[in-house]
Chimera marker file (.cmm) of the C-alpha trace (Angstrom):
<marker_set name="trace">
<marker id="1" x="38.692" y="135.347" z="36.035" r="1" g="1" b="0" radius="0.5"/>
<marker id="2" x="38.262" y="138.451" z="33.910" r="1" g="1" b="0" radius="0.5"/>
<marker id="3" x="40.768" y="141.259" z="33.647" r="1" g="1" b="0" radius="0.5"/>
<marker id="4" x="40.213" y="144.550" z="35.417" r="1" g="1" b="0" radius="0.5"/>
<marker id="5" x="38.350" y="147.069" z="33.253" r="1" g="1" b="0" radius="0.5"/>
<marker id="6" x="40.418" y="149.589" z="31.331" r="1" g="1" b="0" radius="0.5"/>
<marker id="7" x="40.204" y="152.878" z="33.224" r="1" g="1" b="0" radius="0.5"/>
<marker id="8" x="39.339" y="154.644" z="29.951" r="1" g="1" b="0" radius="0.5"/>
<marker id="9" x="35.925" y="153.026" z="29.682" r="1" g="1" b="0" radius="0.5"/>
<marker id="10" x="32.506" y="153.282" z="31.236" r="1" g="1" b="0" radius="0.5"/>
<marker id="11" x="33.180" y="150.036" z="33.086" r="1" g="1" b="0" radius="0.5"/>
<marker id="12" x="36.422" y="151.510" z="34.435" r="1" g="1" b="0" radius="0.5"/>
<marker id="13" x="34.602" y="154.636" z="35.546" r="1" g="1" b="0" radius="0.5"/>
<marker id="14" x="31.887" y="152.621" z="37.306" r="1" g="1" b="0" radius="0.5"/>
<marker id="15" x="34.424" y="150.305" z="38.977" r="1" g="1" b="0" radius="0.5"/>
<marker id="16" x="36.363" y="153.345" z="40.220" r="1" g="1" b="0" radius="0.5"/>
<marker id="17" x="33.248" y="154.913" z="41.756" r="1" g="1" b="0" radius="0.5"/>
<marker id="18" x="32.097" y="151.617" z="43.294" r="1" g="1" b="0" radius="0.5"/>
<marker id="19" x="35.492" y="150.951" z="44.896" r="1" g="1" b="0" radius="0.5"/>
<marker id="20" x="36.199" y="154.604" z="45.712" r="1" g="1" b="0" radius="0.5"/>
<marker id="21" x="39.438" y="154.501" z="43.705" r="1" g="1" b="0" radius="0.5"/>
<marker id="22" x="39.873" y="158.219" z="43.071" r="1" g="1" b="0" radius="0.5"/>
<marker id="23" x="43.068" y="157.880" z="41.019" r="1" g="1" b="0" radius="0.5"/>
<marker id="24" x="41.289" y="155.446" z="38.676" r="1" g="1" b="0" radius="0.5"/>
<marker id="25" x="38.293" y="157.790" z="38.473" r="1" g="1" b="0" radius="0.5"/>
<marker id="26" x="40.583" y="160.688" z="37.570" r="1" g="1" b="0" radius="0.5"/>
<marker id="27" x="42.116" y="158.526" z="34.814" r="1" g="1" b="0" radius="0.5"/>
<marker id="28" x="38.671" y="157.596" z="33.480" r="1" g="1" b="0" radius="0.5"/>
<marker id="29" x="37.476" y="161.189" z="32.934" r="1" g="1" b="0" radius="0.5"/>
<marker id="30" x="38.755" y="164.083" z="30.854" r="1" g="1" b="0" radius="0.5"/>
<marker id="31" x="40.243" y="167.190" z="32.452" r="1" g="1" b="0" radius="0.5"/>
<marker id="32" x="37.129" y="169.133" z="31.440" r="1" g="1" b="0" radius="0.5"/>
<marker id="33" x="34.534" y="166.474" z="32.309" r="1" g="1" b="0" radius="0.5"/>
<marker id="34" x="30.985" y="167.670" z="32.983" r="1" g="1" b="0" radius="0.5"/>
<marker id="35" x="28.835" y="165.778" z="35.474" r="1" g="1" b="0" radius="0.5"/>
<marker id="36" x="25.134" y="166.554" z="35.759" r="1" g="1" b="0" radius="0.5"/>
<marker id="37" x="23.498" y="164.927" z="38.751" r="1" g="1" b="0" radius="0.5"/>
<marker id="38" x="19.930" y="163.792" z="39.314" r="1" g="1" b="0" radius="0.5"/>
<marker id="39" x="19.087" y="166.967" z="41.232" r="1" g="1" b="0" radius="0.5"/>
<marker id="40" x="20.444" y="169.379" z="38.628" r="1" g="1" b="0" radius="0.5"/>
<marker id="41" x="23.791" y="169.682" z="40.381" r="1" g="1" b="0" radius="0.5"/>
<marker id="42" x="26.660" y="170.270" z="37.949" r="1" g="1" b="0" radius="0.5"/>
<marker id="43" x="30.382" y="169.682" z="38.412" r="1" g="1" b="0" radius="0.5"/>
<marker id="44" x="32.792" y="170.983" z="35.797" r="1" g="1" b="0" radius="0.5"/>
<marker id="45" x="36.317" y="169.648" z="35.548" r="1" g="1" b="0" radius="0.5"/>
<marker id="46" x="38.121" y="166.565" z="36.820" r="1" g="1" b="0" radius="0.5"/>
<marker id="47" x="39.424" y="168.151" z="40.022" r="1" g="1" b="0" radius="0.5"/>
<marker id="48" x="36.021" y="169.457" z="41.143" r="1" g="1" b="0" radius="0.5"/>
<marker id="49" x="34.263" y="166.203" z="40.296" r="1" g="1" b="0" radius="0.5"/>
<marker id="50" x="36.776" y="163.918" z="41.983" r="1" g="1" b="0" radius="0.5"/>
<marker id="51" x="36.849" y="166.216" z="45.035" r="1" g="1" b="0" radius="0.5"/>
<marker id="52" x="33.044" y="166.078" z="45.250" r="1" g="1" b="0" radius="0.5"/>
<marker id="53" x="32.855" y="162.272" z="45.054" r="1" g="1" b="0" radius="0.5"/>
<marker id="54" x="35.853" y="161.644" z="47.306" r="1" g="1" b="0" radius="0.5"/>
<marker id="55" x="34.266" y="163.814" z="50.006" r="1" g="1" b="0" radius="0.5"/>
<marker id="56" x="30.748" y="162.394" z="49.594" r="1" g="1" b="0" radius="0.5"/>
<marker id="57" x="31.196" y="158.657" z="49.041" r="1" g="1" b="0" radius="0.5"/>
<marker id="58" x="32.943" y="157.774" z="52.331" r="1" g="1" b="0" radius="0.5"/>
<marker id="59" x="29.995" y="159.317" z="54.205" r="1" g="1" b="0" radius="0.5"/>
<marker id="60" x="27.438" y="156.964" z="52.620" r="1" g="1" b="0" radius="0.5"/>
<marker id="61" x="26.904" y="154.034" z="55.015" r="1" g="1" b="0" radius="0.5"/>
<marker id="62" x="26.562" y="150.618" z="53.410" r="1" g="1" b="0" radius="0.5"/>
<marker id="63" x="27.257" y="151.960" z="49.920" r="1" g="1" b="0" radius="0.5"/>
<marker id="64" x="27.245" y="149.482" z="47.053" r="1" g="1" b="0" radius="0.5"/>
<marker id="65" x="26.676" y="149.568" z="43.308" r="1" g="1" b="0" radius="0.5"/>
<marker id="66" x="25.213" y="146.831" z="41.118" r="1" g="1" b="0" radius="0.5"/>
<marker id="67" x="25.587" y="147.338" z="37.363" r="1" g="1" b="0" radius="0.5"/>
<marker id="68" x="22.909" y="145.623" z="35.267" r="1" g="1" b="0" radius="0.5"/>
<marker id="69" x="24.348" y="146.470" z="31.874" r="1" g="1" b="0" radius="0.5"/>
<marker id="70" x="26.355" y="148.921" z="29.820" r="1" g="1" b="0" radius="0.5"/>
<marker id="71" x="25.408" y="149.568" z="26.197" r="1" g="1" b="0" radius="0.5"/>
<marker id="72" x="27.630" y="151.491" z="23.782" r="1" g="1" b="0" radius="0.5"/>
<marker id="73" x="26.070" y="153.628" z="21.028" r="1" g="1" b="0" radius="0.5"/>
<marker id="74" x="27.242" y="155.883" z="18.194" r="1" g="1" b="0" radius="0.5"/>
<marker id="75" x="30.432" y="153.953" z="17.414" r="1" g="1" b="0" radius="0.5"/>
<marker id="76" x="31.366" y="153.931" z="21.089" r="1" g="1" b="0" radius="0.5"/>
<marker id="77" x="31.081" y="157.687" z="21.589" r="1" g="1" b="0" radius="0.5"/>
<marker id="78" x="28.018" y="157.396" z="23.841" r="1" g="1" b="0" radius="0.5"/>
<marker id="79" x="27.037" y="154.798" z="26.402" r="1" g="1" b="0" radius="0.5"/>
<marker id="80" x="24.157" y="154.035" z="28.720" r="1" g="1" b="0" radius="0.5"/>
<marker id="81" x="24.616" y="152.227" z="32.028" r="1" g="1" b="0" radius="0.5"/>
<marker id="82" x="21.739" y="150.734" z="33.987" r="1" g="1" b="0" radius="0.5"/>
<marker id="83" x="22.570" y="150.243" z="37.647" r="1" g="1" b="0" radius="0.5"/>
<marker id="84" x="21.399" y="150.588" z="41.188" r="1" g="1" b="0" radius="0.5"/>
<marker id="85" x="23.112" y="152.137" z="44.163" r="1" g="1" b="0" radius="0.5"/>
<marker id="86" x="22.347" y="151.149" z="47.735" r="1" g="1" b="0" radius="0.5"/>
<marker id="87" x="22.989" y="153.040" z="50.961" r="1" g="1" b="0" radius="0.5"/>
<marker id="88" x="21.841" y="152.338" z="54.498" r="1" g="1" b="0" radius="0.5"/>
<marker id="89" x="19.200" y="154.781" z="55.773" r="1" g="1" b="0" radius="0.5"/>
<marker id="90" x="17.788" y="154.425" z="59.289" r="1" g="1" b="0" radius="0.5"/>
<marker id="91" x="19.292" y="150.936" z="59.536" r="1" g="1" b="0" radius="0.5"/>
<marker id="92" x="17.739" y="149.639" z="56.306" r="1" g="1" b="0" radius="0.5"/>
<marker id="93" x="19.109" y="149.427" z="52.767" r="1" g="1" b="0" radius="0.5"/>
<marker id="94" x="17.716" y="151.999" z="50.346" r="1" g="1" b="0" radius="0.5"/>
<marker id="95" x="18.039" y="150.933" z="46.696" r="1" g="1" b="0" radius="0.5"/>
<marker id="96" x="18.031" y="153.621" z="43.997" r="1" g="1" b="0" radius="0.5"/>
<marker id="97" x="17.690" y="152.470" z="40.361" r="1" g="1" b="0" radius="0.5"/>
<marker id="98" x="19.584" y="154.734" z="37.952" r="1" g="1" b="0" radius="0.5"/>
<marker id="99" x="20.504" y="155.248" z="34.337" r="1" g="1" b="0" radius="0.5"/>
<marker id="100" x="23.705" y="157.073" z="33.465" r="1" g="1" b="0" radius="0.5"/>
<marker id="101" x="24.249" y="158.588" z="30.036" r="1" g="1" b="0" radius="0.5"/>
<marker id="102" x="27.886" y="159.003" z="28.997" r="1" g="1" b="0" radius="0.5"/>
<marker id="103" x="29.614" y="160.936" z="26.227" r="1" g="1" b="0" radius="0.5"/>
<marker id="104" x="33.088" y="159.571" z="25.514" r="1" g="1" b="0" radius="0.5"/>
<marker id="105" x="36.236" y="160.619" z="23.719" r="1" g="1" b="0" radius="0.5"/>
<marker id="106" x="37.540" y="158.476" z="20.877" r="1" g="1" b="0" radius="0.5"/>
<marker id="107" x="39.899" y="156.760" z="23.340" r="1" g="1" b="0" radius="0.5"/>
<marker id="108" x="37.075" y="155.992" z="25.801" r="1" g="1" b="0" radius="0.5"/>
<marker id="109" x="37.493" y="158.660" z="28.463" r="1" g="1" b="0" radius="0.5"/>
<marker id="110" x="34.312" y="160.079" z="29.975" r="1" g="1" b="0" radius="0.5"/>
<marker id="111" x="33.798" y="163.700" z="28.948" r="1" g="1" b="0" radius="0.5"/>
<marker id="112" x="30.198" y="164.043" z="30.139" r="1" g="1" b="0" radius="0.5"/>
<marker id="113" x="27.967" y="162.012" z="32.425" r="1" g="1" b="0" radius="0.5"/>
<marker id="114" x="24.325" y="162.635" z="33.240" r="1" g="1" b="0" radius="0.5"/>
<marker id="115" x="22.648" y="160.710" z="36.070" r="1" g="1" b="0" radius="0.5"/>
<marker id="116" x="18.937" y="159.899" z="36.100" r="1" g="1" b="0" radius="0.5"/>
<marker id="117" x="17.204" y="158.218" z="39.041" r="1" g="1" b="0" radius="0.5"/>
<marker id="118" x="13.833" y="156.506" z="39.249" r="1" g="1" b="0" radius="0.5"/>
<marker id="119" x="11.493" y="158.210" z="41.660" r="1" g="1" b="0" radius="0.5"/>
<marker id="120" x="8.279" y="156.958" z="43.216" r="1" g="1" b="0" radius="0.5"/>
<link id1="1" id2="2" r="1" g="1" b="0" radius="0.2"/>
<link id1="2" id2="3" r="1" g="1" b="0" radius="0.2"/>
<link id1="3" id2="4" r="1" g="1" b="0" radius="0.2"/>
<link id1="4" id2="5" r="1" g="1" b="0" radius="0.2"/>
<link id1="5" id2="6" r="1" g="1" b="0" radius="0.2"/>
<link id1="6" id2="7" r="1" g="1" b="0" radius="0.2"/>
<link id1="7" id2="8" r="1" g="1" b="0" radius="0.2"/>
<link id1="8" id2="9" r="1" g="1" b="0" radius="0.2"/>
<link id1="9" id2="10" r="1" g="1" b="0" radius="0.2"/>
<link id1="10" id2="11" r="1" g="1" b="0" radius="0.2"/>
<link id1="11" id2="12" r="1" g="1" b="0" radius="0.2"/>
<link id1="12" id2="13" r="1" g="1" b="0" radius="0.2"/>
<link id1="13" id2="14" r="1" g="1" b="0" radius="0.2"/>
<link id1="14" id2="15" r="1" g="1" b="0" radius="0.2"/>
<link id1="15" id2="16" r="1" g="1" b="0" radius="0.2"/>
<link id1="16" id2="17" r="1" g="1" b="0" radius="0.2"/>
<link id1="17" id2="18" r="1" g="1" b="0" radius="0.2"/>
<link id1="18" id2="19" r="1" g="1" b="0" radius="0.2"/>
<link id1="19" id2="20" r="1" g="1" b="0" radius="0.2"/>
<link id1="20" id2="21" r="1" g="1" b="0" radius="0.2"/>
<link id1="21" id2="22" r="1" g="1" b="0" radius="0.2"/>
<link id1="22" id2="23" r="1" g="1" b="0" radius="0.2"/>
<link id1="23" id2="24" r="1" g="1" b="0" radius="0.2"/>
<link id1="24" id2="25" r="1" g="1" b="0" radius="0.2"/>
<link id1="25" id2="26" r="1" g="1" b="0" radius="0.2"/>
<link id1="26" id2="27" r="1" g="1" b="0" radius="0.2"/>
<link id1="27" id2="28" r="1" g="1" b="0" radius="0.2"/>
<link id1="28" id2="29" r="1" g="1" b="0" radius="0.2"/>
<link id1="29" id2="30" r="1" g="1" b="0" radius="0.2"/>
<link id1="30" id2="31" r="1" g="1" b="0" radius="0.2"/>
<link id1="31" id2="32" r="1" g="1" b="0" radius="0.2"/>
<link id1="32" id2="33" r="1" g="1" b="0" radius="0.2"/>
<link id1="33" id2="34" r="1" g="1" b="0" radius="0.2"/>
<link id1="34" id2="35" r="1" g="1" b="0" radius="0.2"/>
<link id1="35" id2="36" r="1" g="1" b="0" radius="0.2"/>
<link id1="36" id2="37" r="1" g="1" b="0" radius="0.2"/>
<link id1="37" id2="38" r="1" g="1" b="0" radius="0.2"/>
<link id1="38" id2="39" r="1" g="1" b="0" radius="0.2"/>
<link id1="39" id2="40" r="1" g="1" b="0" radius="0.2"/>
<link id1="40" id2="41" r="1" g="1" b="0" radius="0.2"/>
<link id1="41" id2="42" r="1" g="1" b="0" radius="0.2"/>
<link id1="42" id2="43" r="1" g="1" b="0" radius="0.2"/>
<link id1="43" id2="44" r="1" g="1" b="0" radius="0.2"/>
<link id1="44" id2="45" r="1" g="1" b="0" radius="0.2"/>
<link id1="45" id2="46" r="1" g="1" b="0" radius="0.2"/>
<link id1="46" id2="47" r="1" g="1" b="0" radius="0.2"/>
<link id1="47" id2="48" r="1" g="1" b="0" radius="0.2"/>
<link id1="48" id2="49" r="1" g="1" b="0" radius="0.2"/>
<link id1="49" id2="50" r="1" g="1" b="0" radius="0.2"/>
<link id1="50" id2="51" r="1" g="1" b="0" radius="0.2"/>
<link id1="51" id2="52" r="1" g="1" b="0" radius="0.2"/>
<link id1="52" id2="53" r="1" g="1" b="0" radius="0.2"/>
<link id1="53" id2="54" r="1" g="1" b="0" radius="0.2"/>
<link id1="54" id2="55" r="1" g="1" b="0" radius="0.2"/>
<link id1="55" id2="56" r="1" g="1" b="0" radius="0.2"/>
<link id1="56" id2="57" r="1" g="1" b="0" radius="0.2"/>
<link id1="57" id2="58" r="1" g="1" b="0" radius="0.2"/>
<link id1="58" id2="59" r="1" g="1" b="0" radius="0.2"/>
<link id1="59" id2="60" r="1" g="1" b="0" radius="0.2"/>
<link id1="60" id2="61" r="1" g="1" b="0" radius="0.2"/>
<link id1="61" id2="62" r="1" g="1" b="0" radius="0.2"/>
<link id1="62" id2="63" r="1" g="1" b="0" radius="0.2"/>
<link id1="63" id2="64" r="1" g="1" b="0" radius="0.2"/>
<link id1="64" id2="65" r="1" g="1" b="0" radius="0.2"/>
<link id1="65" id2="66" r="1" g="1" b="0" radius="0.2"/>
<link id1="66" id2="67" r="1" g="1" b="0" radius="0.2"/>
<link id1="67" id2="68" r="1" g="1" b="0" radius="0.2"/>
<link id1="68" id2="69" r="1" g="1" b="0" radius="0.2"/>
<link id1="69" id2="70" r="1" g="1" b="0" radius="0.2"/>
<link id1="70" id2="71" r="1" g="1" b="0" radius="0.2"/>
<link id1="71" id2="72" r="1" g="1" b="0" radius="0.2"/>
<link id1="72" id2="73" r="1" g="1" b="0" radius="0.2"/>
<link id1="73" id2="74" r="1" g="1" b="0" radius="0.2"/>
<link id1="74" id2="75" r="1" g="1" b="0" radius="0.2"/>
<link id1="75" id2="76" r="1" g="1" b="0" radius="0.2"/>
<link id1="76" id2="77" r="1" g="1" b="0" radius="0.2"/>
<link id1="77" id2="78" r="1" g="1" b="0" radius="0.2"/>
<link id1="78" id2="79" r="1" g="1" b="0" radius="0.2"/>
<link id1="79" id2="80" r="1" g="1" b="0" radius="0.2"/>
<link id1="80" id2="81" r="1" g="1" b="0" radius="0.2"/>
<link id1="81" id2="82" r="1" g="1" b="0" radius="0.2"/>
<link id1="82" id2="83" r="1" g="1" b="0" radius="0.2"/>
<link id1="83" id2="84" r="1" g="1" b="0" radius="0.2"/>
<link id1="84" id2="85" r="1" g="1" b="0" radius="0.2"/>
<link id1="85" id2="86" r="1" g="1" b="0" radius="0.2"/>
<link id1="86" id2="87" r="1" g="1" b="0" radius="0.2"/>
<link id1="87" id2="88" r="1" g="1" b="0" radius="0.2"/>
<link id1="88" id2="89" r="1" g="1" b="0" radius="0.2"/>
<link id1="89" id2="90" r="1" g="1" b="0" radius="0.2"/>
<link id1="90" id2="91" r="1" g="1" b="0" radius="0.2"/>
<link id1="91" id2="92" r="1" g="1" b="0" radius="0.2"/>
<link id1="92" id2="93" r="1" g="1" b="0" radius="0.2"/>
<link id1="93" id2="94" r="1" g="1" b="0" radius="0.2"/>
<link id1="94" id2="95" r="1" g="1" b="0" radius="0.2"/>
<link id1="95" id2="96" r="1" g="1" b="0" radius="0.2"/>
<link id1="96" id2="97" r="1" g="1" b="0" radius="0.2"/>
<link id1="97" id2="98" r="1" g="1" b="0" radius="0.2"/>
<link id1="98" id2="99" r="1" g="1" b="0" radius="0.2"/>
<link id1="99" id2="100" r="1" g="1" b="0" radius="0.2"/>
<link id1="100" id2="101" r="1" g="1" b="0" radius="0.2"/>
<link id1="101" id2="102" r="1" g="1" b="0" radius="0.2"/>
<link id1="102" id2="103" r="1" g="1" b="0" radius="0.2"/>
<link id1="103" id2="104" r="1" g="1" b="0" radius="0.2"/>
<link id1="104" id2="105" r="1" g="1" b="0" radius="0.2"/>
<link id1="105" id2="106" r="1" g="1" b="0" radius="0.2"/>
<link id1="106" id2="107" r="1" g="1" b="0" radius="0.2"/>
<link id1="107" id2="108" r="1" g="1" b="0" radius="0.2"/>
<link id1="108" id2="109" r="1" g="1" b="0" radius="0.2"/>
<link id1="109" id2="110" r="1" g="1" b="0" radius="0.2"/>
<link id1="110" id2="111" r="1" g="1" b="0" radius="0.2"/>
<link id1="111" id2="112" r="1" g="1" b="0" radius="0.2"/>
<link id1="112" id2="113" r="1" g="1" b="0" radius="0.2"/>
<link id1="113" id2="114" r="1" g="1" b="0" radius="0.2"/>
<link id1="114" id2="115" r="1" g="1" b="0" radius="0.2"/>
<link id1="115" id2="116" r="1" g="1" b="0" radius="0.2"/>
<link id1="116" id2="117" r="1" g="1" b="0" radius="0.2"/>
<link id1="117" id2="118" r="1" g="1" b="0" radius="0.2"/>
<link id1="118" id2="119" r="1" g="1" b="0" radius="0.2"/>
<link id1="119" id2="120" r="1" g="1" b="0" radius="0.2"/>
</marker_set>
């Protein structure tokens, strides 16, 4: 059995979102984190970002996340995560493939995340 991911890592961030652990998410991001969503929506700052996700995520029926891989670049200062998120829409699962691009501090906290989704 593997250990839980360090909260100051991309894996910790993703685990926090997937499990809706808002304290762990807050620990994984910097106070001035910037999140740019797939629709051009921007959230600045830890409090605004955690408030957004903690209000949204519980409303998504059947939510799950499957991470394919995380790759670290630039001496660990950037990372790319390939994943898919699933929600239930009209009684059926809707799978959305995504790529997330992270910028990290030297100690692994997320200071910027950009989310890109595949569209038909």
